gemmi code that builds the backbone of each chain (N, CA, C; Angstrom):
import gemmi

chains = {
    "A": [
        ("MET", (15.747, 199.925, -39.862), (16.983, 199.935, -40.639), (16.958, 198.874, -41.770)),
        ("THR", (17.134, 199.362, -43.034), (17.099, 198.423, -44.151), (18.593, 198.179, -44.628)),
        ("GLN", (19.466, 198.222, -43.698), (20.901, 198.242, -44.198), (21.450, 196.832, -44.291)),
        ("ALA", (20.612, 195.876, -44.085), (21.202, 194.463, -44.042), (21.742, 194.027, -45.353)),
        ("ASN", (21.209, 194.647, -46.473), (21.633, 194.092, -47.778), (22.482, 195.104, -48.579)),
        ("LEU", (23.396, 195.707, -47.931), (24.213, 196.725, -48.733), (25.143, 195.870, -49.614)),
        ("ASP", (25.449, 196.466, -50.822), (26.477, 195.870, -51.644), (27.792, 196.266, -51.176)),
        ("ALA", (28.789, 195.501, -51.814), (30.140, 195.637, -51.321), (30.663, 197.143, -51.250)),
        ("PHE", (30.297, 197.908, -52.291), (30.770, 199.270, -52.362), (30.128, 200.159, -51.240)),
        ("GLN", (28.831, 199.855, -50.947), (28.143, 200.608, -49.899), (28.781, 200.200, -48.558)),
        ("VAL", (29.214, 198.984, -48.407), (29.768, 198.548, -47.237), (31.084, 199.396, -46.871)),
        ("ILE", (31.915, 199.450, -47.904), (33.100, 200.091, -47.648), (33.078, 201.693, -47.859)),
        ("ALA", (31.896, 202.186, -48.241), (31.748, 203.574, -48.401), (31.768, 204.271, -47.010)),
        ("ASP", (31.519, 203.592, -45.962), (31.509, 204.057, -44.631), (32.915, 204.090, -43.951)),
        ("PRO", (33.423, 205.217, -43.562), (34.741, 205.285, -43.030), (34.954, 204.318, -41.783)),
        ("SER", (34.008, 204.257, -40.909), (34.121, 203.425, -39.742), (34.289, 201.983, -40.166)),
        ("ARG", (33.468, 201.528, -41.096), (33.593, 200.184, -41.529), (34.879, 199.913, -42.217)),
        ("ARG", (35.362, 200.872, -43.035), (36.678, 200.667, -43.675), (37.788, 200.522, -42.603)),
        ("GLN", (37.661, 201.344, -41.539), (38.689, 201.327, -40.519), (38.599, 199.928, -39.829)),
        ("MET", (37.441, 199.442, -39.622), (37.245, 198.117, -38.969), (37.892, 197.083, -39.799)),
        ("LEU", (37.734, 197.162, -41.137), (38.273, 196.152, -42.078), (39.828, 196.244, -42.004)),
        ("VAL", (40.331, 197.475, -41.920), (41.846, 197.692, -41.839), (42.351, 197.018, -40.619)),
        ("LEU", (41.684, 197.238, -39.467), (42.047, 196.672, -38.242), (42.015, 195.054, -38.326)),
        ("LEU", (40.947, 194.568, -38.937), (40.747, 193.145, -39.011), (41.807, 192.531, -40.008)),
        ("SER", (42.309, 193.370, -40.894), (43.305, 192.859, -41.872), (44.563, 192.479, -41.163)),
        ("LYS", (44.801, 193.084, -39.961), (45.970, 192.752, -39.207), (45.811, 191.532, -38.392)),
        ("GLU", (44.637, 191.435, -37.802), (44.395, 190.232, -36.935), (42.890, 190.048, -36.691)),
        ("SER", (42.496, 188.825, -36.344), (41.062, 188.642, -35.931), (40.915, 189.276, -34.593)),
        ("MET", (39.746, 189.858, -34.412), (39.457, 190.531, -33.146), (38.135, 190.241, -32.652)),
        ("THR", (38.008, 190.383, -31.330), (36.656, 190.131, -30.760), (35.873, 191.434, -30.994)),
        ("ILE", (34.537, 191.341, -30.967), (33.720, 192.496, -31.227), (34.000, 193.601, -30.122)),
        ("ASN", (34.284, 193.113, -28.960), (34.668, 194.104, -27.778), (35.899, 194.802, -28.047)),
        ("SER", (37.024, 194.078, -28.459), (38.236, 194.755, -28.661), (38.177, 195.659, -29.885)),
        ("LEU", (37.387, 195.308, -30.864), (37.176, 196.116, -32.057), (36.486, 197.437, -31.660)),
        ("ALA", (35.438, 197.264, -30.753), (34.643, 198.392, -30.379), (35.561, 199.449, -29.586)),
        ("GLU", (36.571, 198.913, -28.859), (37.411, 199.855, -28.099), (38.153, 200.872, -28.983)),
        ("ASN", (38.250, 200.618, -30.265), (38.915, 201.533, -31.190), (37.994, 202.629, -31.731)),
        ("PHE", (36.730, 202.513, -31.407), (35.854, 203.493, -31.982), (35.021, 204.233, -30.886)),
        ("ASP", (34.797, 205.534, -31.228), (34.062, 206.384, -30.285), (32.559, 206.236, -30.673)),
        ("MET", (32.059, 205.099, -30.520), (30.609, 204.937, -30.796), (30.064, 203.847, -29.849)),
        ("SER", (28.684, 203.800, -29.740), (28.049, 202.834, -28.842), (28.312, 201.500, -29.333)),
        ("ARG", (28.203, 200.581, -28.345), (28.406, 199.150, -28.682), (27.351, 198.701, -29.720)),
        ("PRO", (26.093, 199.072, -29.554), (25.061, 198.679, -30.552), (25.371, 199.233, -31.990)),
        ("ALA", (26.035, 200.436, -32.016), (26.443, 200.962, -33.308), (27.454, 200.150, -33.889)),
        ("VAL", (28.470, 199.686, -33.133), (29.494, 198.848, -33.638), (28.879, 197.504, -34.091)),
        ("SER", (27.957, 196.949, -33.356), (27.329, 195.738, -33.707), (26.583, 195.801, -35.011)),
        ("LYS", (25.967, 196.985, -35.249), (25.264, 197.247, -36.495), (26.231, 197.136, -37.676)),
        ("HIS", (27.366, 197.874, -37.568), (28.381, 197.765, -38.619), (28.828, 196.469, -38.879)),
        ("ILE", (29.073, 195.667, -37.808), (29.545, 194.264, -37.876), (28.537, 193.413, -38.597)),
        ("LYS", (27.310, 193.676, -38.264), (26.192, 192.913, -38.976), (26.140, 193.209, -40.431)),
        ("ILE", (26.324, 194.477, -40.811), (26.363, 194.848, -42.235), (27.515, 194.205, -42.964)),
        ("MET", (28.737, 194.215, -42.310), (29.923, 193.624, -42.954), (29.725, 192.102, -43.048)),
        ("TYR", (29.109, 191.523, -41.971), (28.903, 190.063, -42.069), (27.943, 189.661, -43.191)),
        ("THR", (26.811, 190.447, -43.266), (25.841, 190.093, -44.278), (26.419, 190.219, -45.701)),
        ("ALA", (27.235, 191.187, -45.916), (27.873, 191.447, -47.224), (29.050, 190.517, -47.488)),
        ("GLY", (29.404, 189.649, -46.580), (30.438, 188.651, -46.841), (31.846, 189.157, -46.627)),
        ("PHE", (31.960, 190.319, -45.851), (33.361, 190.867, -45.561), (34.009, 190.175, -44.381)),
        ("ILE", (33.173, 189.681, -43.433), (33.786, 189.029, -42.283), (32.938, 187.760, -41.876)),
        ("THR", (33.637, 187.016, -41.160), (32.916, 185.840, -40.505), (32.965, 186.147, -38.948)),
        ("ILE", (32.026, 185.541, -38.258), (32.034, 185.675, -36.816), (32.055, 184.323, -36.210)),
        ("THR", (33.002, 184.130, -35.350), (33.241, 182.885, -34.736), (33.050, 183.016, -33.190)),
        ("ASP", (32.213, 182.202, -32.600), (32.045, 182.241, -31.161), (33.137, 181.374, -30.482)),
        ("VAL", (33.887, 182.023, -29.639), (34.829, 181.356, -28.860), (34.546, 181.629, -27.336)),
        ("GLY", (33.935, 180.701, -26.667), (33.523, 180.921, -25.324), (32.538, 182.028, -25.315)),
        ("ARG", (32.775, 183.081, -24.511), (31.824, 184.169, -24.438), (32.135, 185.230, -25.486)),
        ("GLU", (33.272, 185.111, -26.112), (33.647, 186.127, -27.080), (33.325, 185.767, -28.512)),
        ("ARG", (33.044, 186.857, -29.333), (32.702, 186.647, -30.726), (33.849, 187.296, -31.470)),
        ("TYR", (34.525, 186.364, -32.215), (35.755, 186.824, -33.022), (35.337, 187.149, -34.436)),
        ("CYS", (35.750, 188.309, -34.925), (35.504, 188.679, -36.274), (36.761, 188.483, -37.138)),
        ("THR", (36.639, 187.888, -38.271), (37.738, 187.567, -39.193), (37.366, 188.009, -40.587)),
        ("LEU", (38.336, 188.573, -41.324), (38.049, 188.978, -42.704), (37.689, 187.736, -43.513)),
        ("LYS", (36.804, 187.936, -44.502), (36.354, 186.889, -45.471), (36.527, 187.404, -46.862)),
        ("LYS", (36.835, 186.454, -47.718), (37.132, 186.845, -49.103), (35.979, 187.380, -49.920)),
        ("ASP", (34.754, 186.804, -49.679), (33.696, 187.034, -50.595), (33.369, 188.511, -50.872)),
        ("GLY", (33.282, 189.319, -49.749), (32.936, 190.743, -49.972), (33.965, 191.419, -50.840)),
        ("PHE", (35.198, 191.112, -50.619), (36.305, 191.715, -51.394), (36.273, 191.307, -52.824)),
        ("SER", (35.884, 190.036, -53.115), (35.815, 189.549, -54.408), (34.861, 190.382, -55.244)),
        ("GLU", (33.778, 190.816, -54.630), (32.805, 191.564, -55.337), (33.377, 192.855, -55.881)),
        ("LEU", (34.211, 193.510, -55.048), (34.912, 194.707, -55.511), (35.806, 194.420, -56.630)),
        ("GLN", (36.517, 193.367, -56.581), (37.447, 193.008, -57.575), (36.648, 192.694, -58.875)),
        ("GLU", (35.546, 192.155, -58.761), (34.744, 191.857, -59.928), (34.448, 193.154, -60.676)),
        ("TRP", (34.191, 194.214, -60.018), (33.919, 195.516, -60.679), (35.074, 195.996, -61.463)),
        ("ILE", (36.291, 195.870, -60.844), (37.496, 196.325, -61.529), (37.729, 195.387, -62.747)),
        ("ASP", (37.509, 194.073, -62.529), (37.647, 193.146, -63.647), (36.681, 193.495, -64.780)),
        ("PHE", (35.465, 193.859, -64.361), (34.417, 194.237, -65.357), (34.897, 195.363, -66.232)),
        ("PHE", (35.387, 196.425, -65.555), (35.795, 197.603, -66.314), (37.110, 197.329, -67.127)),
        ("ASP", (37.894, 196.434, -66.618), (39.081, 196.116, -67.433), (38.647, 195.423, -68.736)),
        ("LYS", (37.748, 194.515, -68.676), (37.215, 193.901, -69.885), (36.471, 194.880, -70.795)),
        ("PHE", (35.714, 195.730, -70.149), (34.970, 196.712, -70.794), (35.894, 197.628, -71.667)),
        ("TRP", (36.964, 198.109, -71.021), (37.911, 198.989, -71.796), (38.653, 198.188, -72.854)),
        ("ILE", (38.945, 197.002, -72.685), (39.676, 196.185, -73.684), (38.787, 196.129, -74.911)),
        ("SER", (37.468, 195.838, -74.709), (36.609, 195.697, -75.854), (36.328, 197.018, -76.475)),
        ("LYS", (36.240, 198.126, -75.793), (35.953, 199.451, -76.313), (37.185, 199.895, -77.125)),
        ("LEU", (38.390, 199.629, -76.556), (39.619, 200.070, -77.210), (39.816, 199.326, -78.562)),
        ("LYS", (39.363, 198.097, -78.556), (39.455, 197.323, -79.763), (38.662, 198.002, -80.891)),
        ("LYS", (37.485, 198.509, -80.466), (36.589, 199.202, -81.383), (37.309, 200.422, -81.971)),
        ("LEU", (37.877, 201.168, -81.029), (38.568, 202.440, -81.386), (39.673, 202.096, -82.323)),
        ("GLU", (40.381, 201.038, -82.019), (41.535, 200.658, -82.869), (41.037, 200.368, -84.308)),
        ("ALA", (39.942, 199.558, -84.372), (39.399, 199.208, -85.723), (38.951, 200.346, -86.419)),
        ("LEU", (38.318, 201.332, -85.762), (37.867, 202.552, -86.431), (38.980, 203.320, -86.928)),
        ("LEU", (40.031, 203.516, -86.171), (41.177, 204.336, -86.561), (42.019, 203.694, -87.661)),
        ("ASN", (42.069, 202.298, -87.516), (42.890, 201.640, -88.517), (42.184, 201.674, -89.953)),
        ("LYS", (40.904, 201.764, -89.917), (40.130, 201.840, -91.146), (40.314, 203.247, -91.808)),
        ("LYS", (40.467, 204.146, -90.923), (40.533, 205.584, -91.421), (41.792, 205.816, -92.170)),
        ("THR", (41.606, 206.580, -93.292), (42.781, 206.861, -94.162), (43.619, 207.871, -93.427)),
        ("LYS", (44.926, 207.751, -93.524), (45.804, 208.735, -92.875), (45.915, 210.018, -93.641)),
    ],
    "B": [
        ("MET", (46.031, 190.804, -58.277), (44.984, 191.833, -57.994), (45.711, 193.145, -58.224)),
        ("SER", (44.825, 194.041, -58.940), (45.441, 195.309, -59.277), (44.437, 196.375, -58.886)),
        ("LYS", (44.946, 197.589, -58.628), (44.046, 198.671, -58.208), (43.839, 199.636, -59.300)),
        ("GLU", (44.418, 199.469, -60.528), (44.206, 200.317, -61.615), (44.125, 199.508, -62.851)),
        ("ILE", (43.458, 200.120, -63.858), (43.338, 199.527, -65.117), (44.263, 200.427, -66.085)),
        ("LYS", (45.146, 199.758, -66.847), (45.989, 200.592, -67.689), (46.134, 199.906, -69.086)),
        ("HIS", (45.962, 200.697, -70.137), (46.166, 200.110, -71.447), (46.863, 201.135, -72.305)),
        ("ASN", (47.740, 200.608, -73.133), (48.485, 201.466, -74.037), (48.231, 200.999, -75.466)),
        ("LEU", (47.942, 202.007, -76.372), (47.677, 201.687, -77.712), (48.504, 202.590, -78.630)),
        ("PHE", (48.744, 202.151, -79.852), (49.462, 202.993, -80.780), (48.664, 203.113, -82.069)),
        ("PHE", (48.576, 204.330, -82.618), (47.790, 204.560, -83.758), (48.672, 205.217, -84.811)),
        ("GLU", (48.632, 204.862, -86.076), (49.409, 205.552, -87.087), (48.552, 206.743, -87.567)),
        ("HIS", (48.271, 207.575, -86.612), (47.524, 208.793, -86.914), (48.133, 209.936, -86.085)),
        ("SER", (47.905, 211.155, -86.398), (48.360, 212.277, -85.628), (47.507, 212.367, -84.397)),
        ("PRO", (48.140, 213.087, -83.334), (47.353, 213.289, -82.061), (46.012, 213.941, -82.394)),
        ("GLU", (45.948, 214.876, -83.364), (44.730, 215.563, -83.716), (43.588, 214.504, -84.048)),
        ("VAL", (43.930, 213.512, -84.753), (42.883, 212.578, -85.159), (42.448, 211.807, -83.990)),
        ("VAL", (43.434, 211.329, -83.182), (43.101, 210.470, -82.007), (42.326, 211.357, -80.996)),
        ("TRP", (42.752, 212.587, -80.787), (42.151, 213.534, -79.890), (40.547, 213.689, -80.177)),
        ("ASP", (40.337, 213.785, -81.511), (38.899, 213.923, -81.957), (38.067, 212.808, -81.510)),
        ("TYR", (38.651, 211.583, -81.552), (37.860, 210.412, -81.115), (37.637, 210.280, -79.624)),
        ("LEU", (38.306, 211.169, -78.845), (38.220, 211.200, -77.411), (37.372, 212.344, -76.973)),
        ("THR", (37.141, 213.271, -77.882), (36.485, 214.590, -77.436), (35.301, 214.991, -78.272)),
        ("LYS", (34.977, 214.308, -79.346), (33.845, 214.728, -80.125), (32.678, 213.681, -79.870)),
        ("PRO", (31.609, 214.139, -79.294), (30.509, 213.214, -78.851), (30.183, 212.232, -79.888)),
        ("GLU", (29.963, 212.642, -81.143), (29.565, 211.749, -82.167), (30.662, 210.667, -82.541)),
        ("LEU", (31.898, 211.057, -82.323), (32.978, 210.110, -82.611), (33.126, 209.167, -81.345)),
        ("ILE", (32.952, 209.736, -80.229), (33.080, 208.871, -78.997), (32.081, 207.769, -79.034)),
        ("GLU", (30.801, 208.132, -79.516), (29.747, 207.247, -79.517), (30.044, 206.025, -80.439)),
        ("GLN", (30.846, 206.276, -81.503), (31.099, 205.217, -82.437), (31.901, 204.099, -81.837)),
        ("TRP", (32.695, 204.321, -80.858), (33.427, 203.255, -80.242), (33.245, 203.007, -78.736)),
        ("LEU", (32.670, 204.051, -78.105), (32.548, 203.891, -76.655), (31.052, 203.808, -76.229)),
        ("MET", (30.414, 204.954, -76.118), (28.971, 204.872, -75.650), (28.356, 206.101, -76.143)),
        ("LYS", (27.016, 206.144, -76.128), (26.322, 207.460, -76.287), (26.629, 208.280, -75.112)),
        ("ASN", (26.767, 209.579, -75.297), (27.277, 210.490, -74.281), (26.841, 211.823, -74.442)),
        ("SER", (27.064, 212.629, -73.379), (26.724, 214.142, -73.498), (28.041, 214.977, -73.177)),
        ("PHE", (29.117, 214.384, -73.648), (30.428, 214.953, -73.401), (30.569, 216.322, -74.064)),
        ("GLN", (31.210, 217.280, -73.297), (31.635, 218.566, -73.921), (33.077, 218.775, -73.435)),
        ("PRO", (33.962, 219.211, -74.386), (35.343, 219.335, -74.053), (35.642, 220.610, -73.228)),
        ("LYS", (35.169, 220.628, -72.012), (35.318, 221.816, -71.174), (35.666, 221.344, -69.763)),
        ("VAL", (36.684, 221.928, -69.080), (36.871, 221.529, -67.716), (35.681, 221.945, -66.876)),
        ("GLY", (35.193, 221.052, -66.055), (34.098, 221.317, -65.165), (32.783, 220.763, -65.777)),
        ("CYS", (32.866, 220.455, -67.019), (31.614, 219.967, -67.699), (31.209, 218.679, -67.093)),
        ("GLN", (29.908, 218.670, -66.701), (29.331, 217.377, -66.222), (28.615, 216.631, -67.371)),
        ("PHE", (28.923, 215.427, -67.580), (28.305, 214.765, -68.676), (28.012, 213.340, -68.246)),
        ("GLN", (27.345, 212.649, -69.115), (26.994, 211.222, -68.886), (27.325, 210.329, -70.003)),
        ("PHE", (27.650, 209.047, -69.639), (27.734, 207.978, -70.644), (26.481, 207.211, -70.341)),
        ("PHE", (25.853, 206.666, -71.440), (24.659, 205.878, -71.224), (24.923, 204.427, -71.650)),
        ("MET", (24.840, 203.558, -70.710), (24.998, 202.126, -70.983), (23.855, 201.268, -70.498)),
        ("SER", (24.071, 199.950, -70.526), (22.875, 199.144, -69.996), (22.890, 199.044, -68.573)),
        ("PRO", (21.731, 199.118, -67.976), (21.735, 198.972, -66.429), (22.095, 197.536, -66.064)),
        ("MET", (22.694, 197.469, -64.850), (23.042, 196.133, -64.295), (22.406, 196.089, -62.912)),
        ("PRO", (21.110, 195.746, -62.854), (20.490, 195.819, -61.526), (21.175, 194.913, -60.466)),
        ("ASP", (21.737, 193.825, -60.936), (22.389, 192.962, -59.964), (23.506, 193.675, -59.309)),
        ("HIS", (24.135, 194.603, -59.913), (25.284, 195.297, -59.324), (24.801, 196.731, -58.903)),
        ("LYS", (23.508, 196.946, -58.813), (22.960, 198.195, -58.411), (23.521, 199.366, -59.250)),
        ("PHE", (23.494, 199.137, -60.541), (23.985, 200.154, -61.447), (22.920, 200.432, -62.497)),
        ("ASP", (22.521, 201.739, -62.542), (21.293, 202.144, -63.345), (21.637, 202.377, -64.796)),
        ("GLY", (22.873, 202.230, -65.137), (23.329, 202.304, -66.580), (23.831, 203.724, -67.000)),
        ("ASN", (23.769, 204.635, -66.036), (24.322, 205.967, -66.320), (25.673, 206.208, -65.647)),
        ("MET", (26.694, 206.503, -66.448), (27.961, 206.895, -65.821), (28.038, 208.377, -65.660)),
        ("HIS", (28.197, 208.907, -64.486), (28.191, 210.267, -64.263), (29.723, 210.730, -64.192)),
        ("CYS", (29.965, 211.690, -65.111), (31.366, 212.121, -65.215), (31.479, 213.648, -65.128)),
        ("THR", (32.651, 214.073, -64.800), (32.971, 215.525, -64.789), (34.375, 215.692, -65.369)),
        ("VAL", (34.570, 216.574, -66.309), (35.820, 216.825, -66.888), (36.724, 217.500, -65.843)),
        ("VAL", (37.884, 216.857, -65.505), (38.716, 217.391, -64.430), (39.929, 218.165, -65.083)),
        ("GLU", (40.465, 217.550, -66.119), (41.613, 218.189, -66.754), (41.488, 217.998, -68.230)),
        ("LEU", (41.875, 219.028, -69.029), (41.839, 218.988, -70.472), (43.001, 219.744, -70.998)),
        ("ILE", (44.002, 219.080, -71.583), (45.066, 219.755, -72.210), (44.948, 219.231, -73.691)),
        ("PRO", (44.495, 220.149, -74.624), (44.233, 219.685, -75.945), (45.445, 218.969, -76.579)),
        ("LEU", (45.065, 217.839, -77.175), (46.008, 216.969, -77.892), (46.953, 216.196, -76.971)),
        ("LYS", (46.865, 216.400, -75.670), (47.780, 215.748, -74.698), (47.091, 214.916, -73.637)),
        ("LYS", (46.169, 215.528, -72.983), (45.569, 214.840, -71.798), (44.147, 215.223, -71.570)),
        ("LEU", (43.391, 214.149, -71.205), (41.960, 214.382, -70.794), (41.621, 213.518, -69.518)),
        ("THR", (41.112, 214.130, -68.570), (40.802, 213.371, -67.363), (39.308, 213.685, -66.960)),
        ("TYR", (38.600, 212.582, -66.695), (37.248, 212.775, -66.176), (36.975, 211.787, -65.069)),
        ("THR", (36.035, 212.176, -64.164), (35.615, 211.259, -63.147), (34.666, 210.294, -63.686)),
        ("TRP", (34.485, 209.231, -63.040), (33.720, 208.099, -63.583), (32.965, 207.529, -62.351)),
        ("LYS", (31.698, 207.921, -62.308), (30.919, 207.544, -61.088), (29.625, 206.860, -61.463)),
        ("CYS", (29.112, 205.922, -60.681), (27.846, 205.373, -60.957), (27.217, 204.885, -59.677)),
        ("GLY", (25.933, 204.624, -59.763), (25.168, 204.215, -58.610), (23.871, 203.555, -59.053)),
        ("PRO", (23.028, 203.311, -58.071), (21.766, 202.523, -58.419), (20.689, 203.346, -58.933)),
        ("GLY", (20.864, 204.738, -58.971), (19.837, 205.580, -59.650), (19.121, 206.433, -58.612)),
        ("ASP", (19.416, 206.269, -57.342), (18.671, 207.058, -56.347), (19.524, 208.299, -55.905)),
        ("GLY", (20.560, 208.543, -56.712), (21.451, 209.719, -56.335), (22.671, 209.297, -55.590)),
        ("SER", (22.612, 208.140, -55.020), (23.872, 207.632, -54.319), (24.929, 207.151, -55.286)),
        ("ILE", (26.140, 207.093, -54.885), (27.269, 206.715, -55.703), (27.901, 205.431, -55.086)),
        ("ASN", (27.977, 204.420, -55.909), (28.682, 203.196, -55.417), (30.111, 203.173, -55.813)),
        ("LEU", (30.265, 203.588, -57.103), (31.594, 203.487, -57.681), (32.158, 204.878, -58.068)),
        ("ASP", (33.253, 205.276, -57.451), (33.789, 206.529, -57.709), (35.245, 206.435, -58.177)),
        ("SER", (35.543, 206.731, -59.436), (36.766, 206.539, -59.974), (37.169, 207.501, -60.970)),
        ("VAL", (38.321, 207.450, -61.559), (38.872, 208.464, -62.502), (39.431, 207.789, -63.771)),
        ("VAL", (39.041, 208.440, -64.927), (39.567, 207.906, -66.219), (40.490, 208.988, -66.816)),
        ("THR", (41.758, 208.517, -67.159), (42.671, 209.540, -67.749), (43.237, 209.027, -69.083)),
        ("TRP", (43.111, 209.914, -70.023), (43.626, 209.578, -71.400), (44.935, 210.455, -71.624)),
        ("THR", (45.994, 209.853, -72.024), (47.266, 210.650, -72.273), (47.654, 210.296, -73.659)),
        ("LEU", (48.061, 211.339, -74.451), (48.525, 211.156, -75.828), (49.917, 211.636, -75.955)),
        ("HIS", (50.761, 210.817, -76.628), (52.139, 211.182, -76.927), (52.377, 211.090, -78.337)),
        ("GLU", (52.814, 212.176, -78.880), (53.150, 212.196, -80.357), (54.390, 211.482, -80.619)),
        ("ARG", (54.433, 210.544, -81.614), (55.573, 209.789, -81.991), (55.856, 210.102, -83.443)),
        ("ASP", (57.028, 209.714, -83.902), (57.418, 210.027, -85.338), (56.345, 209.607, -86.297)),
        ("ASN", (55.890, 208.317, -86.137), (54.950, 207.796, -87.119), (53.479, 207.663, -86.565)),
        ("GLY", (53.249, 208.360, -85.532), (51.859, 208.236, -85.040), (51.706, 208.752, -83.614)),
        ("THR", (50.695, 208.149, -82.866), (50.347, 208.614, -81.541), (50.218, 207.435, -80.617)),
        ("GLU", (50.849, 207.610, -79.421), (50.711, 206.618, -78.403), (49.543, 207.075, -77.460)),
        ("LEU", (48.632, 206.246, -77.287), (47.466, 206.572, -76.370), (47.508, 205.696, -75.163)),
        ("GLN", (47.392, 206.288, -73.997), (47.346, 205.520, -72.697), (46.023, 205.818, -72.003)),
        ("LEU", (45.399, 204.768, -71.575), (44.229, 204.860, -70.751), (44.640, 204.387, -69.323)),
        ("VAL", (44.262, 205.201, -68.321), (44.382, 204.742, -66.991), (43.048, 204.902, -66.288)),
        ("HIS", (42.535, 203.890, -65.748), (41.255, 203.964, -65.019), (41.609, 203.612, -63.571)),
        ("ASP", (41.613, 204.546, -62.645), (42.065, 204.347, -61.262), (41.316, 205.202, -60.318)),
        ("GLY", (41.927, 205.469, -59.146), (41.361, 206.276, -58.149), (39.955, 205.833, -57.718)),
        ("PHE", (39.928, 204.429, -57.663), (38.720, 203.856, -57.107), (38.567, 204.264, -55.636)),
        ("LYS", (38.131, 205.472, -55.417), (38.199, 206.219, -54.181), (37.740, 205.329, -53.011)),
        ("ILE", (36.653, 204.822, -53.010), (36.183, 204.122, -51.802), (36.911, 202.791, -51.639)),
        ("LEU", (37.813, 202.533, -52.578), (38.699, 201.344, -52.436), (39.999, 201.651, -51.881)),
        ("GLU", (40.299, 203.014, -51.650), (41.604, 203.391, -51.168), (42.109, 202.549, -50.045)),
        ("ASP", (41.274, 202.494, -48.961), (41.725, 201.811, -47.791), (41.749, 200.336, -48.026)),
        ("TYR", (40.911, 199.843, -48.876), (40.944, 198.465, -49.210), (42.274, 198.125, -49.839)),
        ("PHE", (42.772, 198.959, -50.649), (44.049, 198.674, -51.238), (45.214, 199.049, -50.382)),
        ("MET", (44.920, 199.581, -49.269), (46.021, 199.712, -48.220), (46.340, 198.404, -47.707)),
        ("PHE", (45.444, 197.479, -47.848), (45.821, 196.096, -47.446), (46.772, 195.575, -48.496)),
        ("THR", (47.963, 196.114, -48.426), (48.888, 195.832, -49.563), (49.155, 194.331, -49.803)),
        ("ALA", (48.982, 193.642, -48.636), (49.267, 192.213, -48.749), (48.045, 191.474, -49.283)),
        ("MET", (47.067, 192.200, -49.642), (45.770, 191.556, -49.983), (45.882, 190.857, -51.352)),
        ("ASN", (46.533, 189.743, -51.402), (46.626, 188.944, -52.634), (46.092, 187.622, -52.302)),
        ("ALA", (46.088, 186.759, -53.275), (45.559, 185.438, -53.110), (46.173, 184.709, -51.882)),
        ("GLY", (47.426, 184.806, -51.799), (48.162, 184.123, -50.714), (47.762, 184.600, -49.390)),
        ("TRP", (47.620, 185.849, -49.363), (47.245, 186.530, -48.032), (45.756, 186.019, -47.732)),
        ("LEU", (44.921, 186.022, -48.703), (43.547, 185.663, -48.446), (43.497, 184.197, -47.900)),
        ("MET", (44.377, 183.368, -48.422), (44.445, 182.014, -47.984), (44.827, 181.989, -46.575)),
        ("ASN", (45.795, 182.784, -46.195), (46.231, 182.878, -44.820), (45.085, 183.275, -43.936)),
        ("MET", (44.340, 184.264, -44.402), (43.163, 184.708, -43.582), (42.246, 183.616, -43.310)),
        ("GLN", (42.076, 182.755, -44.311), (41.056, 181.735, -44.171), (41.474, 180.616, -43.246)),
        ("LYS", (42.754, 180.652, -42.842), (43.265, 179.654, -41.989), (42.928, 180.105, -40.533)),
        ("ILE", (42.648, 181.368, -40.391), (42.358, 181.932, -39.013), (41.202, 181.223, -38.315)),
        ("PRO", (40.094, 181.122, -38.997), (38.971, 180.469, -38.353), (39.361, 179.062, -37.900)),
        ("THR", (40.126, 178.357, -38.642), (40.602, 177.050, -38.281), (41.420, 177.129, -37.020)),
        ("LEU", (42.328, 178.103, -36.953), (43.107, 178.310, -35.789), (42.283, 178.556, -34.496)),
        ("ILE", (41.243, 179.395, -34.746), (40.308, 179.714, -33.638), (39.674, 178.418, -33.253)),
        ("ASN", (39.174, 177.675, -34.133), (38.472, 176.480, -33.883), (39.330, 175.520, -33.023)),
        ("ASN", (40.592, 175.435, -33.554), (41.471, 174.555, -32.818), (41.629, 175.004, -31.386)),
        ("ALA", (41.825, 176.310, -31.192), (41.980, 176.912, -29.873), (40.773, 176.564, -29.051)),
        ("LYS", (39.636, 176.641, -29.734), (38.381, 176.430, -29.031), (38.321, 174.921, -28.485)),
        ("ASN", (38.687, 174.084, -29.386), (38.715, 172.649, -29.086), (39.663, 172.370, -27.888)),
        ("ASP", (40.775, 173.073, -27.961), (41.783, 172.878, -26.854), (41.138, 173.369, -25.576)),
        ("THR", (40.399, 174.468, -25.562), (39.774, 174.990, -24.432), (38.775, 174.027, -23.923)),
        ("GLY", (38.066, 173.463, -24.888), (37.003, 172.532, -24.488), (37.506, 171.273, -23.778)),
        ("LYS", (38.740, 170.912, -24.139), (39.351, 169.693, -23.501), (39.753, 169.965, -22.099)),
        ("SER", (40.316, 171.192, -21.861), (40.850, 171.502, -20.565), (39.770, 171.650, -19.537)),
    ],
}
model = gemmi.Model(1)
for chain_id, residues in chains.items():
    chain = gemmi.Chain(chain_id)
    for i, (resn, *xyz) in enumerate(residues, 1):
        res = gemmi.Residue()
        res.name, res.seqid = resn, gemmi.SeqId(i, " ")
        for name, pos in zip(("N", "CA", "C"), xyz):
            atom = gemmi.Atom()
            atom.name, atom.element = name, gemmi.Element(name[0])
            atom.pos, atom.b_iso = gemmi.Position(*pos), 0.0
            res.add_atom(atom)
        chain.add_residue(res)
    model.add_chain(chain)
structure = gemmi.Structure()
structure.add_model(model)
structure.setup_entities()
């Protein structure tokens, strides 16, 4: 598996991972309690968790024997960066359009 | 934090003039990008921009015309990926024109960031909420320390 380095969009492109993030947006959960919500093997859940962890969407904290997953800002910031990128992109393009049309005789 | 991009502009030109700049490839290129646009619903076309390998973007924006109401509305999908056929970013661009007495109002909405839908279901996902989230590990650590003591 070469999935360890997925980017933020690839991470959330998977419905199971999105659902895990939605669950985690309500509260921190142990990997076990998270796994109970999904009809998949425990190793499959662990694989998703590893992907989300690597991409900066969650942190994992060991508490006794349990591993708690908590949402982390970094992964989400990358998504926001894309939207910010296109916002700036459009502002600069629209300025060009404005300049072109303003020059044009009516 | 916003889930859509929206801009309004006003031009002292008729909708016909503004529409041309949205639908004629050679005019689009003058202000936006090189493209293979054709004003036909279902038309698949591309915008060509600079690749951004850091963001796994090969520089080609893959679009399909979804809606086209001459002089009023133009909608196309806006998708891109790393170049291996997969799509990282899936969104929609909509242009709306309104004729006014002395010109045309143009609105751009870039939204429908599809794979972000659930992400934005985290309605409370704002800076404050993120800060709250970051408190959680501290809480867990505190709990852990308490357990350690007992």
